[in-house]
C-alpha positions as CSV (number, residue, x, y, z in Angstrom):
1,M,16.0,-8.6,-14.5
2,W,13.4,-7.5,-12.0
3,L,10.1,-9.4,-11.8
4,V,6.9,-8.8,-9.8
5,R,4.7,-11.8,-9.3
6,P,2.2,-13.2,-6.9
7,A,3.6,-14.4,-3.5
8,E,4.0,-18.1,-3.1
9,S,4.4,-20.4,-0.1
10,G,8.1,-20.8,-0.9
11,D,8.6,-17.0,-0.4
12,L,7.6,-17.2,3.3
13,K,11.1,-17.0,4.8
14,A,12.2,-14.1,2.5
15,I,9.0,-12.1,3.3
16,L,9.4,-12.8,7.0
17,D,12.9,-11.4,6.8
18,L,11.7,-8.3,5.0
19,A,8.9,-7.8,7.5
20,G,11.2,-8.1,10.5
21,G,14.1,-6.1,9.1
22,T,12.8,-2.7,8.3
23,G,12.2,-1.4,11.8
24,P,9.0,-0.8,13.8
25,R,5.9,0.1,11.8
26,L,7.4,0.3,8.3
27,S,6.0,-3.2,7.7
28,S,3.1,-3.1,10.0
29,T,0.6,-4.7,7.7
30,L,2.9,-7.7,7.3
31,P,2.6,-10.3,10.1
32,R,5.9,-11.0,11.8
33,K,4.9,-14.4,12.9
34,E,5.4,-17.4,10.6
35,D,1.9,-18.9,10.9
36,A,0.1,-15.7,10.4
37,L,2.2,-14.7,7.4
38,A,1.7,-18.2,5.9
39,E,-2.1,-17.7,6.2
40,K,-1.8,-14.3,4.5
41,I,0.2,-15.8,1.6
42,A,-2.3,-18.7,1.3
43,F,-5.3,-16.3,1.2
44,S,-3.5,-14.2,-1.4
45,K,-3.1,-17.3,-3.6
46,Q,-6.8,-18.1,-3.3
47,S,-7.5,-14.5,-4.2
48,F,-5.5,-14.7,-7.4
49,E,-7.1,-18.0,-8.2
50,G,-10.6,-16.6,-7.5
51,T,-11.4,-19.4,-5.0
52,I,-12.0,-17.3,-1.8
53,P,-15.4,-17.7,-0.1
54,S,-18.1,-15.4,-1.6
55,D,-18.4,-13.4,1.6
56,E,-14.7,-12.5,1.6
57,S,-12.9,-9.8,-0.3
58,P,-9.7,-10.5,-2.2
59,R,-6.3,-9.6,-0.7
60,F,-3.4,-9.8,-3.1
61,L,0.3,-10.1,-2.1
62,F,3.1,-9.5,-4.7
63,V,6.8,-10.0,-4.4
64,L,9.7,-8.4,-6.2
65,E,12.2,-11.0,-7.4
66,D,15.7,-10.6,-8.8
67,T,15.6,-13.2,-11.6
68,A,19.4,-13.4,-11.7
69,S,19.6,-14.6,-8.1
70,N,16.0,-15.7,-7.5
71,L,16.0,-13.7,-4.3
72,V,12.9,-11.9,-3.1
73,R,13.8,-8.3,-2.4
74,G,10.4,-6.7,-1.8
75,V,6.7,-7.2,-1.1
76,A,3.6,-5.2,-1.7
77,G,-0.1,-5.8,-1.4
78,I,-3.6,-4.7,-2.3
79,D,-6.7,-5.2,-0.2
80,A,-9.7,-5.0,-2.5
81,R,-11.9,-3.8,0.4
82,A,-10.3,-2.1,3.4
83,G,-11.6,-3.7,6.6
84,H,-12.6,-7.0,5.0
85,G,-16.2,-6.9,6.4
86,Q,-15.1,-5.1,9.6
87,P,-14.7,-1.3,10.3
88,F,-11.4,0.2,9.0
89,Y,-10.6,2.8,11.6
90,N,-9.0,6.2,11.1
91,Y,-9.2,9.6,12.7
92,R,-11.0,12.4,10.7
93,K,-9.5,15.8,11.2
94,D,-12.1,18.6,11.6
95,A,-12.7,21.7,13.6
96,L,-15.2,23.2,16.1
97,V,-15.8,26.8,16.8
98,H,-16.2,27.7,20.5
99,A,-17.7,31.2,21.0
100,S,-19.1,33.4,23.8
101,H,-21.1,36.4,22.7
102,E,-21.0,37.8,26.2
103,M,-17.2,37.7,26.4
104,G,-16.7,38.5,22.7
105,V,-14.5,35.4,22.3
106,S,-14.5,33.0,19.4
107,R,-12.0,30.3,18.9
108,R,-11.5,27.6,16.3
109,V,-10.3,24.3,17.8
110,E,-9.0,21.3,15.8
111,V,-10.7,18.0,16.7
112,L,-10.1,14.4,15.7
113,Y,-13.2,12.2,15.2
114,P,-13.0,8.4,15.2
115,S,-14.2,7.3,11.8
116,H,-14.6,4.2,9.6
117,A,-15.8,6.1,6.5
118,L,-12.9,4.6,4.4
119,T,-14.2,1.1,5.1
120,D,-14.5,-1.0,1.9
121,Q,-12.4,1.3,-0.3
122,T,-9.5,-0.3,-2.1
123,L,-6.3,-0.2,0.1
124,L,-2.7,-0.3,-1.1
125,C,-0.7,-1.9,1.7
126,A,2.2,-4.0,2.9
127,F,4.8,-2.2,0.8
128,T,8.3,-3.2,2.0
129,I,11.5,-3.3,0.0
130,D,15.2,-3.8,0.6
131,P,16.5,-0.3,1.6
132,A,19.3,-0.6,-1.0
133,L,16.7,-0.5,-3.8
134,K,15.0,2.8,-2.8
135,N,15.0,5.3,-5.7
136,T,15.7,2.6,-8.3
137,E,13.5,1.3,-11.1
138,A,12.9,-1.8,-8.9
139,F,11.3,0.4,-6.3
140,E,9.0,2.0,-8.9
141,L,8.2,-1.4,-10.4
142,L,7.1,-2.9,-7.2
143,S,4.8,-0.1,-6.3
144,R,3.3,0.6,-9.7
145,S,2.9,-3.0,-10.8
146,R,-0.1,-3.2,-8.4
147,L,-1.8,-0.5,-10.4
148,L,-1.2,-2.3,-13.6
149,F,-2.9,-5.4,-12.0
150,M,-5.8,-3.2,-10.9
151,A,-6.1,-1.8,-14.5
152,S,-6.3,-5.3,-15.9
153,N,-8.8,-6.4,-13.2
154,R,-10.7,-3.2,-12.7
155,H,-13.9,-5.0,-11.7
156,L,-12.3,-6.3,-8.5
157,F,-11.6,-2.8,-7.1
158,T,-13.5,0.2,-5.9
159,D,-13.8,3.7,-7.4
160,R,-11.5,5.2,-4.8
161,T,-8.2,3.9,-3.5
162,V,-6.4,4.8,-0.2
163,V,-3.0,4.3,1.3
164,E,-1.9,4.7,4.9
165,I,1.6,6.3,5.2
166,Q,3.7,5.7,8.3
167,G,3.6,8.6,10.8
168,V,6.4,10.3,12.8
169,Q,8.5,8.0,14.9
170,T,11.8,8.7,16.7
171,E,15.0,6.7,16.1
172,S,14.4,5.1,19.6
173,G,11.0,3.8,18.5
174,E,8.9,6.4,20.3
175,V,5.7,7.5,18.6
176,P,4.6,11.0,19.8
177,F,0.9,10.6,18.8
178,W,0.6,7.2,20.3
179,D,2.4,8.1,23.5
180,S,0.1,11.1,23.9
181,L,-3.2,9.4,23.2
182,G,-3.4,5.7,22.5
183,R,-1.1,4.4,25.2
184,H,-3.5,5.7,27.9
185,F,-6.4,3.6,26.6
186,F,-4.6,0.4,25.4
187,N,-2.0,0.1,28.2
188,M,0.5,-1.3,25.8
189,D,3.3,0.1,23.7
190,F,2.9,1.1,20.1
191,E,4.5,-2.0,18.6
192,A,2.2,-4.3,20.5
193,A,-0.9,-2.4,19.5
194,D,0.2,-2.2,15.9
195,Q,0.8,-6.0,15.7
196,H,-2.6,-6.6,17.3
197,S,-4.2,-4.5,14.6
198,W,-3.4,-7.2,11.9
199,A,-3.5,-10.3,14.2
200,L,-6.8,-9.8,15.9
201,S,-10.3,-8.5,15.1
202,K,-10.3,-4.8,14.5
203,T,-13.1,-4.5,17.0
204,F,-10.5,-4.2,19.8
205,I,-9.8,-0.6,18.5
206,A,-13.5,0.4,18.9
207,E,-13.6,-1.3,22.3
208,L,-10.6,0.5,23.7
209,M,-10.2,3.8,21.9
210,P,-12.4,6.7,23.2
211,P,-15.5,7.1,21.1
212,N,-15.6,10.8,21.7
213,P,-13.9,13.6,19.7
214,I,-10.3,14.3,20.7
215,Y,-9.4,17.9,21.1
216,V,-6.0,18.4,19.5
217,T,-5.0,21.1,22.0
218,L,-5.1,18.5,24.8
219,L,-2.3,16.5,23.1
220,T,1.4,17.1,23.8
221,P,3.1,19.6,21.5
222,E,5.1,16.7,19.9
223,A,1.9,14.8,19.1
224,Q,0.2,17.9,17.7
225,D,3.2,18.6,15.5
226,A,3.1,14.9,14.2
227,L,-0.5,15.1,12.9
228,G,-0.5,14.3,9.2
229,K,3.2,14.1,8.9
230,A,5.0,11.1,7.2
231,H,8.0,9.4,8.6
232,E,11.3,10.5,7.0
233,K,12.0,6.9,5.8
234,T,8.7,6.9,3.8
235,R,9.6,10.0,1.7
236,A,10.4,8.0,-1.5
237,T,7.1,6.1,-1.2
238,H,5.2,9.2,-0.4
239,E,6.6,11.1,-3.3
240,L,5.9,8.3,-5.8
241,L,2.3,8.0,-4.6
242,Q,1.9,11.7,-5.0
243,R,3.1,11.6,-8.6
244,E,0.5,8.9,-9.2
245,G,-2.2,11.4,-8.1
246,F,-2.7,10.5,-4.4
247,C,-3.4,13.4,-2.1
248,A,-3.6,13.7,1.7
249,G,-7.2,14.3,2.9
250,N,-8.7,14.7,6.3
251,Y,-8.0,11.2,7.6
252,L,-5.1,10.1,9.8
253,D,-3.8,6.7,10.9
254,I,-5.4,5.9,14.2
255,F,-2.2,4.7,15.8
256,D,0.6,7.2,14.7
257,A,-1.5,10.0,13.0
258,G,0.4,9.5,9.7
259,P,-1.4,10.8,6.6
260,V,-4.0,8.7,4.7
261,L,-3.6,9.4,1.0
262,E,-6.7,9.2,-1.3
263,A,-7.4,9.1,-5.0
264,R,-10.0,8.3,-7.5
265,T,-8.9,5.0,-8.9
266,D,-9.5,5.8,-12.6
267,S,-7.5,9.0,-12.3
268,L,-4.3,7.3,-11.1
269,K,-1.4,8.1,-13.5
270,T,-0.4,4.5,-14.2
271,I,-3.9,3.3,-14.8
272,V,-4.7,6.3,-17.1
273,A,-1.5,6.1,-19.1
274,S,-1.4,2.3,-19.5
275,H,-2.8,0.5,-22.5
276,A,-3.1,-3.1,-23.8
277,A,-1.0,-4.3,-26.7
278,A,0.0,-7.5,-28.4
279,L,3.4,-8.8,-27.4
280,H,6.2,-9.5,-29.9
281,G,9.9,-10.2,-29.4
282,T,12.9,-8.3,-30.9
283,P,16.6,-8.9,-30.6
284,S,17.2,-5.2,-30.2
285,E,17.6,-3.5,-26.8
286,D,16.5,-0.1,-28.2
287,G,13.3,1.6,-27.0
288,E,11.9,3.5,-24.1
289,P,11.9,1.9,-20.6
290,C,8.4,0.7,-19.7
291,L,6.6,-1.3,-17.1
292,I,5.1,-4.4,-18.9
293,S,2.6,-6.8,-17.3
294,G,0.8,-9.8,-18.5
295,G,-0.7,-13.1,-17.5
296,E,-4.0,-13.7,-15.7
297,H,-4.6,-14.7,-12.1
298,V,-1.7,-16.5,-10.5
299,E,0.2,-16.1,-13.8
300,F,0.4,-12.4,-13.4
301,R,3.9,-11.0,-14.1
302,C,5.3,-7.5,-14.4
303,T,8.8,-6.3,-15.3
304,V,10.8,-3.3,-16.5
305,S,12.1,-3.4,-20.1
306,S,12.9,-1.3,-23.1
307,M,10.0,-1.4,-25.6
308,T,9.2,-0.1,-29.1
309,E,5.8,0.2,-30.5
310,T,4.8,-0.8,-34.0
311,L,2.6,1.2,-36.4
312,T,-0.3,-1.1,-35.5
313,G,0.3,-0.6,-31.7
314,D,2.0,-3.9,-30.9
315,A,4.6,-4.0,-28.2
316,K,8.1,-5.2,-29.2
317,V,10.3,-6.1,-26.3
318,P,13.7,-7.9,-26.0
319,V,13.5,-11.7,-26.0
320,K,14.9,-11.7,-22.4
321,A,11.9,-9.7,-21.2
322,W,9.5,-11.8,-23.1
323,H,10.8,-14.9,-21.4
324,T,10.7,-13.3,-18.0
325,L,7.0,-12.6,-18.5
326,G,6.4,-16.3,-19.5
327,L,4.2,-15.3,-22.4
328,D,3.9,-16.2,-26.1
329,A,4.0,-14.0,-29.2
330,G,0.6,-12.3,-29.7
331,D,-0.4,-12.5,-26.0
332,T,-1.9,-9.4,-24.6
333,V,0.2,-7.2,-22.2
334,R,-0.4,-3.9,-20.5
335,V,2.3,-1.3,-20.8
336,V,3.0,2.1,-19.4
337,P,6.1,4.3,-19.5
338,L,8.5,4.1,-16.6
């Protein structure tokens, strides 16, 4: 069976392999250095335990485990507050109208404004999965389990949730938007700047990026064409998030100009459709496939299983799924159709 649970220190090597094996940028929010990743896992554990300092915001990291082999096949995260006390930078797409009454000329010009308006909104991040599992129930479980956790711990998260989607990148690793804009100010390639964005203070972005509006017409045609477009390899993730209710707004990733998806947290499909129920076991495998989560704090678990509902609203699941969740009869679970 598939199981989503909080990341543990013993998962370090498996997560490191995932972070380094998906190609540039696809795992950008996961450190690719062992020490930095170990710190991220440790902070996630403190977040689940509720023992982080009062001036810090929780950052949760989940892993997808194949219970038959005990192998970690995916990882995903939630930052309760984007930026963690520092600005969370994006570009906001807008337009200016340049006009001359004397010449009778009026032209609308697209402009990118540096912005940190999304700072402190809840951020879904770090989604990385074994490519062989795309478009499977394990893929959907890993992504949506985070929303079940949010539904069960709603007080920890904000009224709006955002997700950054990877932007256009060529097979050779070139990033049209970065090559047209960012490279001129950072004097480094995209991969180096992207890694700095999680390893160092975000203030380096404000210090090096131009504070003035960027006229889109001054970018290369390739960069202009890349604005707000998602990388082909993120299509499955993008479509799943859209089905949840996320929509692209006016914000773009500051490095590759990928779309930033936004949604009202309480309107997300998984949160709206999920409900709490008492757990009971059954020897039958009949029922509808559902995502089922339970357990508090570091004991949080989520799996996919068939489920039937009693007349009183209790959830009856096969004993195997019951054991996978590590719960007892009568414990409260949160369920939602797959």
